[in-house]
DRENFI-845607 format. One line per 8 residues: number of its first residue (from 1); for each residue x, y, z of N, C-alpha, C, O, CB. Coordinates in steps of 0.02 Angstrom, whole numbers, plus 50000, padded with zeros to 5 digits. Glycine has a CB too. Example, Ala and Ser with C-alpha at 12.3 -4.5 7.8 and 13.67 -1.06 7.14 Angstrom:
2
1	50660:49716:50390:50615:49775:50390:50660:49835:50390:50712:49834:50423:50565:49776:50452; 50642:49888:50354:50684:49947:50357:50645:50002:50394:50670:50057:50402:50704:49970:50286
REM end
This chain:
290
1	53069:51525:50493:52997:51521:50509:52955:51553:50454:52899:51532:50440:52983:51554:50575; 52984:51605:50421:52948:51637:50367:52937:51588:50310:52883:51587:50279:52985:51699:50343; 52989:51548:50296:52983:51496:50245:52928:51447:50261:52889:51427:50217:53049:51460:50236; 52924:51426:50324:52874:51378:50345:52804:51405:50334:52760:51369:50311:52885:51358:50418; 52793:51468:50351:52727:51498:50342:52708:51499:50268:52650:51486:50251:52726:51570:50370; 52756:51514:50225:52742:51515:50153:52727:51445:50127:52681:51436:50086:52802:51544:50115; 52764:51395:50151:52752:51326:50130:52683:51303:50152:52646:51272:50114:52806:51279:50158; 52664:51320:50214:52598:51302:50239:52544:51335:50197:52493:51303:50183:52591:51322:50313
9	52554:51397:50178:52505:51433:50136:52500:51400:50068:52445:51392:50041:52524:51507:50129; 52557:51382:50038:52557:51351:49972:52520:51284:49973:52479:51271:49929:52629:51339:49948; 52533:51242:50022:52499:51178:50028:52424:51188:50036:52384:51151:50007:52527:51137:50086; 52405:51236:50076:52334:51249:50088:52299:51272:50024:52242:51252:50010:52325:51302:50143; 52332:51315:49984:52303:51338:49921:52292:51280:49873:52240:51275:49842:52348:51391:49888; 52342:51236:49868:52335:51178:49823:52280:51132:49848:52240:51107:49808:52401:51140:49817; 52277:51120:49913:52225:51076:49942:52156:51103:49928:52111:51066:49909:52235:51069:50018; 52146:51169:49937:52080:51200:49929:52066:51222:49858:52009:51238:49840:52075:51259:49976
17	52119:51224:49816:52112:51250:49748:52082:51321:49748:52043:51339:49705:52068:51204:49706; 52102:51359:49798:52074:51426:49806:52117:51466:49855:52134:51442:49909:52001:51422:49831; 52134:51527:49836:52170:51572:49881:52124:51593:49938:52145:51598:49996:52197:51633:49844; 52060:51607:49921:52013:51632:49971:52000:51580:50025:52002:51596:50085:51948:51653:49938; 51986:51517:50005:51972:51465:50054:52034:51448:50095:52029:51433:50155:51945:51402:50018; 52092:51450:50063:52154:51437:50100:52165:51491:50153:52183:51475:50210:52214:51434:50052; 52154:51553:50134:52162:51608:50182:52114:51602:50240:52132:51614:50298:52152:51676:50147; 52052:51583:50224:52002:51574:50277:52023:51519:50325:52017:51526:50386:51933:51557:50247
25	52048:51463:50298:52069:51408:50341:52130:51425:50383:52137:51400:50439:52085:51348:50298; 52173:51468:50358:52233:51488:50395:52221:51547:50442:52263:51564:50483:52289:51505:50347; 52163:51579:50434:52147:51636:50477:52185:51699:50459:52199:51740:50502:52161:51619:50547; 52202:51707:50394:52237:51767:50371:52200:51794:50310:52151:51765:50287:52311:51751:50354; 52224:51851:50284:52192:51881:50226:52216:51847:50162:52269:51817:50159:52206:51956:50223; 52174:51854:50110:52193:51825:50045:52256:51859:50018:52298:51826:49988:52135:51833:49994; 52262:51924:50028:52321:51960:50003:52384:51936:50038:52438:51934:50007:52312:52035:50012; 52379:51919:50102:52437:51894:50138:52460:51827:50110:52520:51816:50101:52421:51887:50214
33	52412:51782:50095:52429:51718:50064:52462:51729:49996:52511:51696:49980:52366:51675:50056; 52435:51775:49957:52463:51789:49891:52535:51814:49896:52577:51795:49856:52419:51841:49854; 52548:51858:49945:52615:51884:49954:52664:51829:49976:52721:51827:49953:52615:51941:50005; 52641:51784:50020:52683:51730:50043:52705:51685:49985:52763:51667:49980:52647:51689:50096; 52657:51668:49942:52673:51622:49887:52715:51657:49834:52759:51626:49804:52608:51595:49855; 52702:51721:49822:52744:51759:49775:52817:51761:49800:52863:51753:49761:52717:51830:49765; 52826:51773:49865:52893:51774:49894:52925:51705:49890:52986:51699:49878:52891:51799:49967; 52885:51652:49901:52911:51584:49897:52935:51568:49826:52989:51540:49817:52858:51533:49919
41	52895:51586:49777:52914:51575:49707:52977:51614:49690:53020:51589:49653:52856:51595:49660; 52983:51674:49717:53042:51715:49704:53104:51682:49734:53157:51681:49702:53032:51786:49733; 53099:51657:49795:53156:51625:49827:53177:51561:49791:53236:51545:49786:53140:51610:49901; 53126:51524:49767:53141:51461:49732:53163:51472:49660:53195:51429:49630:53081:51416:49734; 53146:51531:49633:53161:51543:49563:53120:51500:49516:53143:51482:49462:53233:51533:49549; 53058:51484:49537:53015:51441:49496:52942:51460:49507:52923:51480:49562:53027:51366:49513; 52902:51452:49454:52830:51464:49460:52796:51401:49485:52803:51348:49454:52799:51488:49393; 52760:51407:49540:52726:51350:49570:52653:51345:49549:52626:51291:49541:52731:51354:49645
49	52621:51403:49540:52550:51406:49525:52538:51449:49463:52573:51497:49451:52510:51432:49585; 52487:51431:49425:52464:51471:49369:52395:51498:49387:52348:51459:49397:52463:51430:49301; 52389:51563:49392:52327:51594:49414:52296:51635:49358:52329:51678:49328:52340:51639:49475; 52233:51621:49343:52194:51663:49297:52131:51685:49334:52121:51666:49392:52176:51624:49231; 52090:51724:49301:52028:51748:49334:51979:51692:49345:51934:51698:49387:51996:51803:49292; 51986:51636:49308:51937:51583:49313:51965:51517:49340:51927:51472:49359:51907:51570:49246; 52032:51511:49342:52059:51445:49358:52125:51451:49395:52164:51497:49383:52068:51403:49295; 52137:51404:49439:52201:51398:49474:52229:51328:49459:52194:51278:49469:52193:51409:49552
57	52290:51325:49435:52320:51260:49421:52392:51259:49447:52422:51311:49459:52319:51245:49344; 52417:51198:49457:52484:51188:49484:52531:51169:49427:52515:51126:49387:52484:51134:49540; 52589:51201:49425:52638:51183:49375:52669:51115:49391:52660:51089:49446:52692:51237:49369; 52706:51088:49343:52739:51023:49355:52789:51029:49413:52793:50985:49456:52776:50999:49291; 52826:51084:49414:52873:51095:49469:52834:51105:49534:52854:51079:49587:52917:51157:49455; 52779:51141:49530:52739:51153:49590:52710:51089:49619:52706:51082:49680:52683:51201:49574; 52689:51043:49575:52661:50979:49598:52713:50938:49635:52699:50909:49688:52632:50939:49540; 52775:50936:49608:52829:50899:49641:52845:50931:49709:52857:50896:49758:52892:50897:49597
65	52846:50997:49710:52861:51033:49773:52805:51022:49824:52818:51014:49883:52870:51108:49759; 52742:51021:49799:52684:51011:49843:52688:50943:49878:52676:50939:49938:52619:51015:49802; 52705:50890:49841:52709:50823:49871:52762:50820:49925:52752:50790:49978:52723:50771:49817; 52820:50851:49913:52872:50852:49964:52851:50893:50024:52864:50873:50081:52937:50880:49934; 52818:50949:50012:52795:50992:50068:52743:50957:50110:52742:50964:50171:52768:51058:50041; 52699:50919:50077:52649:50880:50114:52682:50833:50163:52662:50828:50221:52605:50839:50065; 52734:50799:50139:52770:50752:50182:52802:50788:50242:52800:50764:50298:52824:50714:50142; 52831:50847:50228:52864:50885:50281:52813:50907:50333:52824:50900:50393:52900:50947:50251
73	52756:50935:50311:52705:50958:50358:52676:50900:50398:52662:50907:50458:52650:50995:50320; 52667:50843:50364:52640:50785:50400:52688:50761:50454:52668:50743:50509:52625:50728:50350; 52752:50761:50437:52803:50741:50487:52804:50789:50546:52810:50767:50603:52872:50738:50454; 52798:50852:50532:52798:50902:50586:52736:50894:50631:52741:50898:50692:52800:50973:50558; 52678:50882:50599:52617:50872:50639:52624:50810:50683:52604:50811:50741:52556:50865:50593; 52651:50757:50655:52659:50695:50694:52708:50705:50751:52698:50677:50805:52682:50637:50649; 52760:50745:50740:52808:50759:50793:52775:50798:50849:52786:50784:50908:52868:50799:50765; 52733:50848:50831:52696:50886:50882:52649:50841:50921:52644:50845:50982:52657:50944:50848
81	52614:50796:50884:52566:50752:50916:52601:50703:50963:52574:50685:51016:52525:50713:50863; 52661:50681:50944:52698:50634:50986:52713:50666:51054:52709:50634:51106:52763:50612:50951; 52732:50730:51052:52746:50766:51115:52682:50775:51155:52681:50765:51215:52778:50834:51100; 52628:50793:51120:52564:50804:51154:52538:50739:51185:52509:50740:51240:52512:50832:51106; 52548:50684:51149:52521:50621:51174:52556:50595:51236:52528:50555:51273:52526:50569:51120; 52616:50619:51248:52650:50601:51310:52612:50625:51371:52619:50598:51426:52721:50629:51310; 52571:50677:51361:52532:50704:51416:52467:50666:51427:52430:50678:51475:52518:50779:51404; 52452:50619:51380:52391:50578:51385:52328:50621:51389:52278:50600:51417:52395:50534:51447
89	52330:50679:51360:52271:50722:51355:52258:50737:51282:52302:50763:51248:52280:50788:51397; 52199:50721:51256:52186:50734:51185:52185:50809:51172:52152:50847:51206:52120:50703:51163; 52222:50829:51120:52224:50899:51101:52241:50904:51027:52265:50855:50998:52275:50938:51144; 52229:50961:50998:52244:50972:50928:52184:50956:50883:52129:50942:50907:52303:50929:50907; 52195:50959:50817:52141:50948:50769:52131:50874:50755:52180:50837:50747:52156:50985:50703; 52068:50853:50752:52050:50784:50737:52010:50785:50672:51953:50810:50671:52009:50752:50795; 52039:50759:50618:52005:50759:50553:51973:50691:50542:52006:50639:50544:52056:50775:50495; 51907:50692:50530:51868:50631:50524:51828:50632:50459:51798:50683:50443:51820:50622:50585
97	51829:50577:50422:51786:50571:50364:51731:50521:50379:51744:50467:50405:51827:50551:50301; 51670:50539:50362:51612:50498:50378:51560:50509:50323:51561:50560:50289:51582:50515:50448; 51515:50462:50315:51465:50467:50261:51395:50465:50289:51380:50431:50338:51475:50411:50210; 51351:50503:50257:51279:50495:50263:51248:50511:50330:51277:50544:50373:51262:50429:50247; 51187:50485:50337:51146:50499:50395:51175:50472:50460:51164:50500:50513:51077:50472:50386; 51212:50418:50456:51243:50391:50517:51290:50443:50546:51292:50453:50607:51280:50326:50503; 51328:50476:50504:51372:50528:50527:51334:50587:50557:51354:50614:50608:51416:50552:50472; 51279:50606:50524:51239:50662:50548:51206:50646:50614:51206:50687:50660:51186:50680:50496
105	51176:50587:50619:51135:50570:50677:51174:50545:50737:51152:50552:50794:51084:50519:50658; 51233:50514:50725:51269:50482:50780:51340:50509:50790:51359:50525:50846:51272:50408:50767; 51379:50513:50736:51449:50534:50744:51454:50608:50763:51494:50626:50806:51489:50520:50679; 51416:50650:50731:51419:50722:50746:51402:50737:50819:51439:50774:50851:51372:50761:50700; 51347:50711:50846:51333:50723:50917:51387:50694:50963:51405:50725:51013:51266:50693:50936; 51413:50635:50946:51466:50605:50987:51529:50648:50985:51563:50655:51036:51482:50534:50963; 51545:50676:50927:51604:50719:50920:51595:50783:50961:51643:50806:50993:51617:50736:50846; 51535:50811:50959:51523:50872:50998:51529:50858:51073:51555:50899:51111:51453:50901:50983
113	51505:50800:51094:51511:50781:51165:51584:50772:51184:51605:50790:51239:51472:50716:51178; 51624:50743:51138:51695:50733:51151:51731:50801:51158:51774:50809:51202:51728:50692:51094; 51713:50848:51116:51743:50915:51120:51725:50949:51185:51767:50984:51215:51720:50958:51061; 51663:50940:51208:51643:50970:51271:51683:50941:51329:51698:50976:51377:51567:50959:51283; 51700:50878:51324:51739:50845:51377:51812:50865:51374:51846:50871:51425:51732:50769:51371; 51837:50876:51313:51909:50893:51304:51914:50958:51263:51918:50955:51201:51948:50834:51268; 51914:51015:51294:51911:51079:51259:51973:51095:51218:51972:51142:51178:51900:51134:51308; 52028:51058:51225:52088:51071:51185:52085:51036:51117:52131:51041:51077:52150:51047:51223
121	52030:51002:51104:52020:50968:51040:51980:51013:50993:51933:51046:51014:51983:50900:51050; 52000:51014:50930:51958:51043:50877:51943:50988:50827:51986:50946:50813:51994:51105:50841; 51883:50988:50800:51861:50932:50758:51840:50957:50690:51805:51008:50683:51803:50894:50791; 51862:50921:50638:51841:50934:50569:51807:50872:50543:51839:50820:50534:51903:50954:50524; 51742:50877:50530:51702:50821:50505:51691:50831:50430:51660:50880:50409:51634:50815:50543; 51714:50784:50390:51706:50788:50318:51657:50733:50296:51670:50674:50305:51774:50780:50280; 51600:50754:50268:51549:50706:50246:51560:50690:50172:51556:50734:50130:51477:50734:50258; 51575:50627:50158:51589:50607:50090:51576:50533:50081:51591:50493:50126:51661:50625:50070
129	51548:50514:50023:51537:50443:50007:51596:50412:49970:51597:50352:49960:51474:50436:49967; 51644:50453:49950:51699:50426:49910:51749:50389:49955:51750:50398:50015:51735:50483:49872; 51789:50347:49923:51841:50311:49958:51900:50358:49969:51933:50379:49922:51864:50248:49918; 51914:50374:50033:51964:50424:50050:52030:50390:50065:52032:50338:50099:51941:50466:50110; 52085:50419:50041:52152:50396:50059:52171:50433:50123:52191:50492:50120:52205:50409:50000; 52166:50399:50179:52175:50433:50243:52244:50463:50251:52251:50519:50275:52162:50384:50300; 52295:50426:50230:52364:50449:50239:52380:50507:50193:52405:50559:50215:52413:50392:50228; 52364:50500:50128:52381:50551:50079:52343:50616:50092:52368:50670:50079:52368:50526:50009
137	52281:50609:50117:52239:50669:50125:52239:50695:50197:52204:50743:50213:52168:50653:50105; 52279:50664:50240:52289:50692:50306:52231:50682:50355:52223:50723:50400:52302:50762:50300; 52192:50629:50347:52138:50615:50395:52164:50572:50453:52208:50530:50444:52080:50580:50360; 52136:50584:50511:52154:50544:50569:52117:50478:50570:52145:50426:50588:52141:50582:50634; 52053:50479:50551:52015:50417:50549:51954:50424:50505:51932:50479:50489:51994:50396:50619; 51927:50367:50485:51865:50363:50446:51816:50319:50483:51835:50273:50518:51879:50336:50375; 51752:50335:50475:51698:50292:50502:51668:50256:50442:51643:50288:50396:51644:50334:50542; 51670:50190:50444:51645:50150:50388:51599:50095:50415:51604:50075:50473:51704:50120:50348
145	51555:50071:50371:51508:50019:50391:51512:49961:50343:51533:49968:50286:51436:50047:50393; 51491:49902:50368:51489:49843:50326:51554:49805:50325:51594:49809:50372:51470:49863:50256; 51565:49768:50271:51625:49727:50263:51682:49770:50238:51675:49805:50188:51612:49668:50215; 51738:49768:50273:51796:49808:50254:51842:49770:50207:51849:49709:50211:51835:49829:50316; 51873:49807:50161:51923:49776:50118:51988:49768:50158:52002:49806:50204:51936:49819:50054; 52026:49718:50140:52091:49708:50172:52136:49768:50159:52140:49792:50102:52125:49643:50148; 52170:49792:50209:52216:49848:50200:52265:49849:50258:52261:49808:50304:52177:49916:50196; 52311:49897:50255:52360:49904:50308:52334:49947:50365:52369:49960:50413:52424:49933:50281
153	52272:49970:50360:52243:50014:50410:52219:49973:50471:52205:49914:50465:52185:50054:50381; 52215:50006:50527:52188:49976:50587:52113:49988:50589:52090:50044:50576:52222:50004:50651; 52073:49938:50606:52001:49945:50610:51977:49921:50678:51997:49867:50702:51965:49905:50553; 51935:49961:50710:51905:49941:50774:51829:49946:50768:51802:49996:50746:51932:49985:50832; 51796:49893:50788:51723:49893:50786:51696:49939:50841:51713:49932:50899:51695:49820:50795; 51654:49986:50821:51627:50034:50870:51551:50029:50878:51522:50063:50920:51645:50104:50850; 51519:49988:50838:51447:49982:50843:51421:49935:50789:51460:49902:50755:51412:50050:50837; 51357:49932:50782:51327:49888:50731:51269:49924:50699:51240:49971:50726:51305:49821:50762
161	51251:49900:50641:51191:49924:50607:51157:49863:50575:51189:49812:50565:51208:49979:50553; 51094:49871:50560:51057:49816:50529:51030:49840:50462:51000:49893:50457:50998:49791:50574; 51042:49801:50410:51015:49817:50344:50943:49794:50340:50927:49737:50356:51058:49785:50288; 50899:49839:50319:50827:49824:50314:50806:49830:50241:50818:49881:50209:50785:49872:50359; 50774:49778:50216:50743:49780:50150:50669:49793:50159:50636:49757:50196:50756:49713:50111; 50643:49844:50125:50573:49864:50138:50544:49900:50078:50579:49919:50032:50569:49908:50201; 50478:49909:50081:50441:49944:50028:50377:49971:50057:50357:49951:50112:50427:49897:49967; 50344:50014:50021:50281:50043:50045:50224:49992:50037:50228:49948:49994:50264:50108:50007
169	50172:49998:50077:50114:49954:50069:50084:49959:49999:50062:49909:49971:50061:49971:50121; 50084:50019:49970:50056:50029:49903:50096:49989:49851:50067:49955:49809:50056:50103:49884; 50163:49993:49855:50204:49956:49807:50192:49880:49814:50184:49845:49764:50279:49972:49817; 50192:49856:49875:50184:49784:49887:50115:49760:49864:50109:49703:49841:50194:49767:49961; 50065:49802:49870:49998:49783:49846:49997:49780:49770:49965:49736:49741:49944:49833:49872; 50031:49827:49737:50032:49829:49664:50076:49774:49634:50058:49744:49583:50056:49896:49641; 50134:49762:49665:50185:49720:49634:50197:49654:49669:50234:49611:49643:50250:49758:49631; 50167:49645:49727:50175:49582:49763:50233:49584:49812:50278:49626:49807:50185:49527:49715
177	50231:49539:49860:50282:49535:49912:50332:49480:49893:50311:49422:49887:50251:49522:49983; 50396:49495:49885:50444:49443:49869:50452:49395:49928:50464:49416:49985:50513:49473:49851; 50443:49330:49914:50450:49280:49967:50520:49253:49974:50538:49227:50027:50403:49224:49955; 50560:49259:49921:50628:49235:49921:50673:49288:49889:50649:49329:49849:50635:49167:49884; 50736:49286:49905:50782:49337:49882:50785:49341:49806:50786:49395:49777:50852:49325:49910; 50786:49282:49772:50795:49282:49700:50736:49315:49664:50742:49332:49605:50804:49211:49675; 50678:49323:49698:50620:49355:49667:50630:49430:49658:50590:49462:49624:50558:49343:49709; 50683:49458:49687:50695:49530:49679:50711:49548:49606:50706:49606:49587:50753:49552:49724
185	50730:49500:49565:50744:49514:49494:50681:49537:49458:50684:49569:49406:50773:49452:49458; 50622:49521:49487:50559:49541:49457:50532:49606:49487:50476:49626:49472:50507:49486:49467; 50572:49640:49529:50549:49701:49562:50593:49760:49545:50650:49752:49523:50549:49691:49638; 50565:49819:49554:50602:49881:49545:50641:49896:49609:50612:49916:49659:50555:49940:49526; 50706:49886:49606:50748:49896:49665:50781:49965:49662:50811:49983:49611:50802:49841:49671; 50774:50003:49715:50802:50070:49719:50875:50065:49739:50891:50044:49794:50762:50115:49770; 50920:50083:49693:50991:50068:49700:51028:50127:49730:51017:50185:49711:51021:50048:49632; 51073:50112:49777:51114:50163:49808:51183:50165:49778:51192:50157:49718:51118:50152:49883
193	51233:50177:49820:51302:50181:49797:51325:50116:49765:51361:50117:49716:51348:50200:49855; 51304:50060:49794:51322:49994:49767:51264:49965:49727:51205:49980:49740:51341:49946:49824; 51280:49924:49678:51228:49891:49637:51213:49821:49663:51183:49781:49628:51250:49887:49564; 51234:49806:49724:51220:49742:49756:51189:49753:49824:51204:49802:49858:51284:49699:49762; 51146:49706:49844:51118:49705:49912:51144:49644:49948:51162:49594:49917:51039:49706:49910; 51146:49648:50014:51176:49594:50054:51122:49556:50091:51078:49586:50122:51229:49623:50104; 51125:49490:50087:51077:49446:50120:51113:49388:50153:51174:49380:50146:51023:49421:50070; 51074:49347:50189:51101:49287:50221:51053:49229:50209:50993:49234:50224:51113:49298:50297
201	51080:49175:50183:51042:49114:50174:51089:49055:50188:51148:49058:50172:51012:49109:50102; 51061:49002:50217:51100:48942:50232:51163:48959:50272:51216:48931:50260:51119:48905:50168; 51155:49006:50320:51209:49026:50365:51267:49061:50330:51322:49064:50357:51234:48967:50403; 51255:49086:50270:51308:49121:50234:51282:49188:50208:51226:49193:50183:51334:49079:50177; 51324:49240:50215:51308:49305:50186:51328:49304:50112:51378:49273:50093:51344:49362:50224; 51290:49339:50071:51307:49344:50000:51280:49410:49973:51235:49440:50002:51279:49283:49960; 51307:49430:49916:51286:49492:49883:51245:49474:49821:51262:49429:49783:51347:49535:49863; 51190:49510:49812:51146:49499:49755:51144:49562:49712:51131:49616:49738:51074:49479:49778
209	51156:49555:49647:51152:49612:49602:51078:49631:49592:51037:49587:49579:51185:49596:49533; 51063:49695:49599:50994:49719:49591:50994:49777:49541:51046:49805:49526:50963:49741:49660; 50934:49794:49517:50928:49849:49469:50859:49880:49475:50812:49850:49501:50941:49824:49397; 50854:49940:49449:50790:49975:49450:50796:50043:49415:50849:50059:49389:50765:49985:49521; 50742:50082:49416:50742:50145:49379:50755:50205:49424:50745:50262:49403:50676:50154:49344; 50779:50193:49486:50795:50248:49531:50862:50234:49564:50871:50181:49595:50739:50258:49586; 50909:50280:49556:50975:50272:49587:50994:50336:49622:50982:50391:49595:51029:50253:49533; 51022:50330:49681:51045:50390:49718:51099:50368:49768:51097:50313:49795:50985:50425:49755
217	51148:50413:49780:51198:50399:49831:51179:50430:49897:51221:50438:49942:51267:50426:49808; 51115:50449:49905:51090:50480:49966:51036:50436:49997:50985:50422:49965:51064:50551:49952; 51047:50413:50058:51000:50368:50090:50932:50398:50102:50882:50363:50097:51028:50344:50155; 50929:50462:50118:50864:50494:50131:50824:50499:50066:50763:50491:50067:50873:50565:50161; 50858:50511:50009:50823:50513:49945:50794:50444:49928:50738:50439:49903:50871:50536:49889; 50832:50392:49942:50807:50324:49931:50748:50309:49975:50700:50277:49954:50862:50273:49942; 50751:50331:50038:50696:50319:50085:50632:50353:50060:50579:50322:50061:50714:50345:50155; 50637:50416:50039:50578:50452:50015:50548:50418:49953:50487:50413:49947:50596:50525:49998
225	50591:50395:49908:50566:50361:49848:50529:50297:49866:50477:50282:49837:50624:50345:49799; 50556:50260:49915:50522:50199:49937:50454:50214:49968:50405:50180:49955:50566:50160:49987; 50452:50266:50010:50388:50285:50042:50336:50304:49989:50277:50291:49998:50399:50344:50091; 50359:50336:49934:50313:50356:49881:50293:50298:49836:50255:50308:49788:50345:50411:49839; 50317:50238:49850:50295:50180:49813:50333:50166:49749:50309:50129:49706:50224:50187:49797; 50393:50196:49742:50431:50186:49680:50458:50115:49675:50459:50087:49621:50489:50236:49677; 50480:50086:49731:50508:50019:49729:50530:49994:49797:50512:50023:49848:50565:50017:49681; 50569:49941:49796:50596:49911:49858:50665:49940:49870:50703:49954:49823:50599:49832:49852
233	50682:49949:49934:50747:49978:49951:50780:49936:50006:50746:49905:50046:50738:50052:49974; 50846:49936:50006:50883:49907:50063:50928:49961:50091:50971:49988:50056:50924:49844:50041; 50919:49976:50155:50956:50030:50188:50971:50011:50260:50937:49968:50289:50917:50096:50185; 51022:50042:50290:51032:50034:50362:50970:50056:50401:50935:50102:50379:51094:50074:50386; 50957:50024:50457:50895:50035:50492:50883:50106:50514:50826:50127:50521:50892:49991:50552; 50937:50146:50527:50926:50213:50552:50894:50259:50499:50865:50310:50517:50991:50243:50576; 50899:50240:50435:50864:50280:50383:50789:50268:50384:50750:50314:50375:50892:50262:50314; 50769:50206:50396:50699:50187:50384:50661:50172:50449:50602:50156:50446:50695:50127:50340
241	50693:50178:50506:50661:50159:50569:50595:50197:50580:50544:50167:50598:50708:50172:50628; 50597:50262:50569:50536:50303:50581:50480:50283:50534:50422:50278:50555:50552:50377:50573; 50496:50272:50471:50445:50252:50422:50417:50183:50439:50357:50171:50429:50474:50252:50351; 50458:50137:50462:50435:50071:50483:50388:50077:50543:50337:50043:50547:50494:50025:50500; 50405:50121:50590:50362:50131:50649:50295:50160:50629:50244:50144:50660:50397:50176:50700; 50294:50203:50579:50231:50234:50556:50191:50188:50511:50131:50198:50500:50246:50300:50520; 50224:50138:50483:50190:50093:50437:50191:50117:50365:50158:50087:50323:50120:50083:50458; 50228:50171:50351:50233:50194:50281:50283:50152:50242:50285:50156:50181:50254:50268:50280
249	50324:50113:50277:50365:50061:50246:50354:49996:50284:50344:49997:50345:50441:50082:50245; 50357:49940:50248:50349:49875:50279:50410:49832:50262:50434:49833:50205:50284:49840:50254; 50436:49793:50311:50494:49752:50297:50476:49692:50252:50421:49666:50256:50525:49726:50363; 50523:49672:50210:50517:49612:50169:50581:49571:50177:50633:49599:50194:50503:49629:50094; 50576:49506:50165:50634:49461:50169:50670:49468:50237:50731:49467:50241:50684:49476:50112; 50630:49475:50290:50659:49486:50357:50699:49426:50382:50741:49434:50427:50603:49501:50406; 50687:49367:50354:50724:49307:50375:50792:49302:50341:50830:49255:50354:50683:49245:50361; 50808:49350:50297:50870:49345:50258:50917:49404:50273:50957:49423:50230:50854:49343:50184
257	50912:49432:50333:50953:49490:50350:51026:49469:50360:51039:49421:50396:50926:49525:50414; 51072:49505:50328:51143:49491:50336:51166:49507:50407:51136:49548:50441:51185:49531:50285; 51220:49473:50428:51241:49478:50498:51308:49513:50508:51334:49514:50564:51244:49410:50528; 51337:49541:50454:51404:49570:50462:51406:49645:50451:51456:49673:50430:51451:49536:50413; 51351:49679:50466:51346:49751:50453:51371:49791:50513:51333:49830:50543:51274:49770:50436; 51433:49783:50532:51461:49820:50588:51481:49890:50566:51484:49905:50506:51523:49783:50616; 51493:49934:50616:51518:50001:50604:51589:50003:50631:51602:49980:50687:51472:50056:50637; 51635:50031:50592:51707:50029:50608:51737:50098:50611:51718:50143:50573:51744:49986:50558
265	51785:50107:50656:51830:50164:50653:51895:50138:50622:51925:50091:50647:51842:50195:50725; 51917:50170:50569:51975:50148:50531:52027:50203:50531:52011:50261:50519:51955:50128:50457; 52089:50186:50546:52141:50237:50550:52210:50208:50534:52220:50147:50542:52141:50269:50620; 52256:50250:50511:52324:50226:50494:52363:50204:50555:52347:50224:50612:52363:50281:50457; 52413:50162:50544:52454:50137:50599:52489:50194:50636:52499:50190:50697:52506:50088:50573; 52508:50247:50600:52544:50301:50633:52499:50344:50678:52523:50389:50712:52578:50345:50582; 52433:50329:50678:52388:50363:50724:52371:50320:50785:52335:50341:50830:52323:50382:50687; 52399:50259:50786:52379:50210:50836:52394:50233:50907:52354:50220:50953:52413:50144:50824
273	52450:50268:50917:52469:50289:50984:52447:50361:51000:52463:50388:51053:52543:50283:50993; 52411:50391:50954:52388:50460:50965:52332:50460:51017:52283:50424:51011:52363:50491:50899; 52340:50502:51068:52290:50505:51121:52223:50528:51094:52171:50502:51114:52312:50552:51177; 52223:50577:51048:52160:50603:51024:52121:50551:50984:52060:50546:50989:52172:50665:50980; 52157:50511:50944:52124:50458:50905:52102:50402:50950:52044:50380:50947:52170:50432:50849; 52147:50378:50992:52132:50321:51035:52073:50336:51081:52028:50295:51089:52194:50304:51078; 52072:50396:51110:52019:50413:51158:51954:50428:51123:51900:50415:51150:52040:50472:51201; 51957:50457:51062:51895:50470:51025:51863:50405:51002:51802:50398:51006:51909:50515:50965
281	51903:50358:50979:51876:50293:50958:51844:50257:51018:51791:50226:51011:51931:50250:50927; 51877:50260:51075:51847:50230:51135:51783:50264:51155:51736:50232:51177:51896:50233:51193; 51781:50330:51146:51719:50368:51160:51662:50346:51115:51606:50337:51138:51732:50444:51152; 51677:50335:51050:51625:50313:51003:51600:50244:51023:51539:50232:51023:51652:50312:50930; 51645:50199:51039:51625:50131:51059:51581:50133:51121:51538:50089:51130:51686:50088:51072; 51592:50182:51164:51553:50188:51226:51483:50216:51214:51435:50193:51245:51591:50232:51275; 51477:50266:51170:51413:50302:51165:51369:50279:51107:51309:50292:51108:51427:50376:51157; 51398:50246:51056:51356:50227:50999:51311:50168:51017:51330:50124:51054:51400:50209:50939
289	51249:50169:50989:51204:50113:51002:51229:50050:50968:51254:50053:50912:51133:50129:50977; 51224:49994:51002:51247:49930:50974:51189:49893:50944:51197:49838:50917:51283:49886:51027
REM end
């Protein structure tokens, strides 16, 4: 068991790239983590980590050992979950990756409600716009929107969102109102994570490349820029709903709204029978606005 504690500490240090953050996550002192890893290196007869005052790095041997230890810990967690799931009661840690305001406004409250209903659950919400490898990074599920790429993951539709193209009254007065999608090439388009916007014409959805002098991977930043008259923006409706209601943003190209902007819960096959994942996904489908 002492070996297992040291291995868990080592994996946590590499994951966090920090002794202090690893110790905090494990609920022990930094000195205890340091002693565990020093003893582990001594037993293995190999240096796993290189520590300086400014940097922590993993040796080649340490990286190979880390990958094997990850697999071992993942197998142990899945074995524990398999036993827990036989009781049909969600329990244990639920790691979720989600992006942006949708996660803040909808997923976080739903997760808190789920925890209140099932007190044996602990939840870790990671907000990130990057493409996460759920299996390699140990996530139970991801919340994603729009068109999904083909993969071996399981996806369940849990809600819908509507993409809204809009601009401020000031911008539209200065630059004109685009009557057709192709006219956007003559406008300053506020670009987000993707350089394409999605529309529907002739019963088909398609992506249009757009450009402009403002780019941000944050939906609220794009919303503020649009309200200030910088340009036209396309965002999910929950970002711009309040501004549309106030009239500080006005919809454009409303007849060309794409129809495939669903919200999905995505998870690996080995999580399919997990009570905590299955019941949380069902909870989201029940409480999220459609």
